[in-house]
C-alpha angles and dihedrals in degrees: 000000000000092000090053092050090048092053093046095049088047091054094051093044089052091048091048093049093049093049089050092051092050092052095048122106112234110260118250121231113264116271116249096189111123131181105252098196097075123133111279092004091254125175104245100204127107124199135002127303091244096046121111129217099195143347109314093001107125099145119078118265109248122217123184125218114197108199138142105264098161135056126013109345124209131228089254093056094041093049091046094051089051090053090050092049092053091047092050094048091050092050093046094049098044118089096231088059091065089071091063127081107199131153116202110206121193122216118193112223094181088224092282134115095234090044089053092051089049090049091051090050091055091048092052090047090052088054098239115179094216141356135221098225130229123279113255131042097252096061093040091050089052091066100032095105092041090053089054092045090052092045085228118149114232126193118201127200108192109004105122104175109125090218095070112069100035089062090092091057103071129142106317096346111121106180123081120200101184122081130171131193095214135068118261133243092260096063092035090058091052092048094049091049090052090050093051094048100038104032106024093031091219120160109172118063131194108195123207120192142162138212095282115124089202093069095053097089092045089055093045096050093043092052096044094050093041092052093045088058093051100269123136130214105226099183141355118204139175107244095237090059104091113238128191138180094269092053092048092048092047091052088050092053092052091058096032095240128112110236107234106169144016123234112205124202102176135142116243095260091060101043097080092050090051092050090054090049091056090049094049095047095043094235106166102179116130111265125217114193121204109199128315097075117124125205093237090064090065091084088062087061096062095095098029117117095216130101103234126204120191129192120218138175090224138358129189117253099216092188091058107024117195126222089262091052092050093049091045092053091049092053100034111028122179101046109127099219130355113233135183109293098074098044093044090053087046091055092044092056094047098044090053093049090049090053089052090048090052094057108107098191135031112338109238139137092274098049093042090049090051091045092052090049088058094051108125132171094351107177103241128174090243095048138291113319121218121161121215121209090276094054094252118140111238127226102358116168123251116215121207117198128187116215119228122182092342095310133099114255140157094033116179137173102238097194144317106279113226117203123227119292113270137212116285092224108133124235092240090065098042103043113070094203090064099050116100121181120214116243117253114252111253122226114247106183103061118110118258096241090055090050090052094049091048089048093052091046091048090051093051092047091049092048091050091049090048090051095048089043091052091049092050093044091051092047092051092051091047090050092047090051093050092049091047090048097051105024111089092199098074110146093206129068140183123271088246090055091051094048094047092046115113108205117245113250107247104222100163115118118221125181098003132081116264110250121207092248090058093071088214100113116107135171126353089121093139091051092053093045092052094048092046091053092050093052094042093053094043089249127158117356096216122043113190115200100203124194146121125279116292092012091124103263095132090046089055091054091049090054089052090046090057096048108276091141091055117218099339095105150349113253126223116194111223108172103189091191089066094036097051098072090052093054115092101151142009101279092050092072100061088039092057090046086053091053089053089056092050089055088069109089093224092062104031094110092063093084094114092056092053095049098037109146121237094036133086122249088247092057093044092051089052091051090046093051092051091051088050092052091050090056096048100037128178090023123086128242112244120202109199107202114187122198098003089185089076089070094038089062089061091059091048093054094044096246089122129036128211087263088073090073096056089103090057092053088053097047092048090067090060132070088277129126129193119215107192135176128212144139095238143029121276113280139185117356093002096058101072091043101046110016096073092056097036136106121192121222112192112222104208133161126315115262116253092256093052090046094051087049090053090050100045110026101060089059098029094134099034110041133035121205107214135190097017093305090141091056089048088058090048091053090049096048098032087217095302104148096214094051092042092056093040090057094044093047093049091047093053090049089051094050093048094047101040116010107037095204139108103240138069128221136185093268090055089057090052091052090047093052091048090055092050091050090054093042105032120190117253089241091062091052096041090052090049094049092054093061126092120252090252090052090051093049091049093051093045093050090049094046091052091049094054113068103173134041095245096049125115123190140189133239096258092056093051093049088048090054091047090056094044094049093040097243086148092219119164116216092242091052091050094050091048094049093048090048088052091051091049092051103038106029144038092222098108135042135199137214120182093333094313120117139210140155113279088202101050092188088071090052090053093048095047091047091048095047104036119039099147137034094246091066089065098038124099093019097296089123 
């Protein structure tokens, strides 16, 4: 009986192997193309062409390195490349390295998300067994899902966002493909809070942040741990909003705590600007920086009055240099202090090589992934490396350094940082290659004839199943080929199609005002017509264009600046957001307005009037305005004042007194109009001066027609929106110009990177929305943070009630959802929150008492991000 079964199983295994061989695509010869512009021009090949790394493994093992090799590099990428180069040279020169046969292939990601996705595609196509991932969280996050889908292990050196590594542990999935050798932002936030409370003895925090999604968990964990230890957050502020000592002290008085330090969670591009802001505003509070601070910025701290504390993964001990430090100094002299990017990359390279070494059989993606998962107590330069089941590195040290005179000093390891507890699931149940099933016991007492009959019956049954399976399998293949032949929405394409594809030029503008030369401004005709009539008929002196952030107010002013109103007036650009930091006392304000007048070429020769000695800046500005009006008669003078709230804040904090508006009272008696933008009505000192002569023009969403023009016309000759995809975008954005362009920009990137065609389909919109949900724009998060807890709960309950874009719902259903998902929302709180949204925003819309989101993208994001009340509680929302 056993011999018959053995023969039968051998037959079917042979049949299966043969069918697999027939269906395989002939393997292409390994690519020998290398990027030649790599630091130090090193040869990134280990071993001899005829060496073998395991049984049956004759070809070299290919490892991808996704790094920025073109354009302006950063300190992070430059330092990381140095670390990789040292690790490579050590491996190449050591005798044990000669037993390996590894080809390290570089892929340039050009420091962009789409470039990183394309680099990963090339690496997958080249059949690499693993990749050393990009530097920085944003780029690593962009390919996290693709890494999982490709079952390709990726090792990261200095990408700290907590969102990256857990992406392989979802629902019932058990295998993780992303590993990193550093700690993440979650544990860094906890460690920094401990340091502030226990070592620095600070109790009142001012938190400064920017629009980066990758700092959110750092802020959250820091705040949570800080508050749990008795600390108090005095104020949170966006870094571009100018803060001063009075504002900080006023915030402290409100909560009854003296602010005694600043916690900074900024990306590198914003750190220098914030340092300058501290210097200008003479803020001397100690500053603790969590990530994002580059060593080159230390020189900017030489004349700064603040005590600065920086957190690192590793810092060179110059008194007791390690072997790595000595080798680094030999190869790269002149660097003041070696910090973490180079040694982390060095450890990343070495730990991946060690994982390849540890593979006993054929080296492939599965075996390398399993080997990485088993790495434990690997002796790295930055500390021992042990990966947990999520790919996190356990117990890495956090180094805190105090800056003195622009140099690092007094560095100390504050503690071993332990990552979050992980699941107790054992590797033997999560890794398929380690599962061995016990054979089923075979009967021994049955007669031989019965065995033969059973065997014959089993053969016929198996043959019948094989035949039916072959028919079904063939039918499925035929149907798939028919669908691929006739469906125009195939997401795959031939190599020839990819190679011949000319990327679509992405003209959509996100985050910046639309300038006339961009040809991206559509609609608003009624707004321009109304403003033109008010000016032509000598109507209201002050026109306030009121609307939320990113609603297009600044773009409207730019259109007026470049002549959209025709010959009715001469425009002066007064950007209050830029003027506000330059204003320290009353006379500075009219002086800066005068400087804006001089920026107009027609009035650039009036400098002497503005700076005439013996007269105040207010009087000089009045004389200057009268001279301007004489030159342009009969046209009016139009002062375009963007973001008036920036100046309003100076009056609220006491930096400016009511006398600072005397120039405005004077100009309002002349043929002058102020066209101002803001998100609220005039308050405080501005109200009595401006409100009586003001008319408010609400800047709402674009009409459906104007939105569809914004979607289609900029790419009229390069991209076709099929099957109502343009209307899907309108439903998602609700006519909001920022969200419309965000969706379109992301869609074009998706098509260029993945689809290689010149049309968009509904499935493409779904993929685009999913990407935005995982990588939300800073404006989405900033708008959410500005809401009260009750408003957040109301929106979250509403979003989780509505399942589809076309749905409306009623109040009872939303309250039932709130109770079910533990949002703890009282009916009165819900009604008040919804009434506020109805009065102050354009986020929601009503139909016969039923309600839904006007901007469905926000419904999707809220539903994706907040599915229970616990996610909003304690400041997590």
